[in-house]
C-alpha positions in Angstrom: 0.1 -0.1 -0.1 2.6 2.6 1.2 5.9 2.1 -0.4 8.1 3.0 2.7 11.7 1.7 2.8 13.7 0.7 5.9 15.9 4.0 5.5 12.6 6.2 5.6 11.6 4.4 8.9 14.7 5.2 10.4 14.3 8.7 9.4 11.1 9.1 10.8 11.9 7.4 14.1 14.9 9.9 14.6 12.4 12.8 13.8 9.9 11.5 16.4 12.7 11.1 18.9 13.7 14.8 18.4 10.1 16.2 18.5 8.4 14.0 21.2 11.5 13.4 23.5 12.9 10.2 24.8 10.6 10.3 27.9 7.3 10.2 25.9 8.4 8.2 23.0 7.9 4.7 24.2 4.2 5.6 25.3 3.5 7.2 21.9 4.9 4.3 19.9 2.7 1.9 22.4 -0.3 4.0 21.5 0.4 3.9 17.8 0.6 0.2 17.9 -2.7 -0.4 19.6 -4.2 2.3 17.1 -2.7 0.3 14.3 -3.8 -2.9 15.6 -7.3 -1.7 15.8 -7.3 -0.5 12.4 -6.1 -3.8 11.0 -8.7 -5.7 13.0 -11.4 -3.1 11.8 -10.3 -3.7 8.1 -10.3 -7.4 8.4 -13.8 -7.3 10.4 -15.1 -5.4 7.3 -13.4 -7.6 4.9 -15.0 -10.7 6.4 -18.4 -9.0 6.6 -18.2 -8.3 2.9 -17.2 -11.7 2.3 -20.0 -13.3 4.2 -22.6 -11.0 2.3 -21.0 -12.2 -1.0 -21.5 -15.9 0.1 -25.1 -15.1 1.4 -25.9 -13.8 -2.0 -24.4 -16.8 -3.9 -26.3 -19.1 -1.6 -29.6 -17.0 -2.2 -29.0 -17.3 -6.0 -28.1 -21.1 -5.5 -31.4 -21.6 -3.5 -33.3 -19.9 -6.1 -32.0 -21.9 -9.0 -32.9 -25.2 -7.1 -36.1 -23.9 -6.4 -36.8 -22.9 -10.0 -35.5 -26.4 -11.3 -37.5 -28.1 -8.8 -40.6 -26.2 -9.8 -39.8 -27.1 -13.6 -39.4 -30.7 -12.9 -42.5 -30.7 -10.9 -44.7 -29.1 -13.9 -42.9 -31.3 -16.2 -43.8 -34.4 -14.2 -47.5 -33.0 -13.8 -47.8 -32.3 -17.5 -46.6 -35.7 -18.2 -48.9 -37.3 -15.7 -51.8 -35.5 -17.0 -51.2 -36.5 -20.8 -50.9 -40.1 -19.7 -54.0 -39.8 -17.7 -55.9 -38.6 -20.6 -54.6 -41.1 -22.9 -55.6 -43.9 -20.4 -58.9 -42.5 -20.2 -59.3 -42.2 -23.8 -58.2 -45.9 -24.3 -60.7 -46.9 -21.5 -63.6 -45.1 -23.1 -62.8 -46.8 -26.5 -62.5 -50.3 -24.9 -66.0 -49.4 -23.2 -67.8 -48.3 -26.6 -68.3 -51.6 -29.0 -66.7 -51.2 -32.2 -69.0 -51.0 -35.3 -69.4 -54.2 -37.1 -69.1 -54.0 -41.0 -72.0 -55.0 -43.1 -70.2 -57.6 -44.9 -69.9 -59.4 -41.3 -73.3 -58.9 -40.3 -74.6 -60.7 -43.5 -72.6 -63.7 -42.8 -74.0 -66.7 -41.0 -74.1 -66.3 -37.3 -71.3 -67.8 -35.4 -72.1 -71.0 -33.9 -69.7 -72.5 -31.4 -68.6 -76.4 -31.9 -71.0 -79.0 -30.5 -70.1 -80.2 -26.9 -69.7 -84.1 -26.5 -72.4 -85.4 -24.6 -70.3 -87.7 -22.3 -67.0 -86.3 -20.6 -63.8 -88.1 -21.9 -62.5 -90.4 -19.3 -59.1 -89.4 -17.8 -56.5 -91.8 -18.8 -55.7 -94.5 -16.0 -52.3 -95.1 -14.6 -51.5 -98.9 -15.0 -49.7 -99.9 -11.9 -49.1 -103.4 -13.1 -51.8 -105.3 -11.0 -55.2 -106.1 -11.6 -58.0 -104.3 -9.8 -60.1 -107.2 -9.2 -57.0 -109.3 -7.6 -56.6 -106.6 -5.1 -60.3 -106.6 -4.2 -60.1 -110.1 -3.7 -57.1 -109.9 -1.5 -59.0 -107.2 0.6 -61.8 -109.2 1.4 -59.9 -112.4 2.3 
């Protein structure tokens, strides 16, 4: 900030020694050091406050961006859901209404299902290798 060389500091110290005097010089130097320390702390506090404000602004911007992206995602999902719902409702409505039958099919003979057999078919029996009559005769004996 200030471009002061060591030789210039020596000249300032000698002038201060002559003007202030040797008795009061240590007290003045101490007071100047305290004031310089306070000034440095004040400057660092101001810098940290400015940095916090900048970070707070950045966080607010990021929060707004996230909220905006969440809203856009929500709206796109809602739109997609609504379009799927309308398509589903349309397909259900089409399934509920019978399809028109062409005239050429109506003129044809009515559909008759194949005839059902009168007696049910017997299930095939598993052959175990012995006669059922022999088994009955053994039970009764």
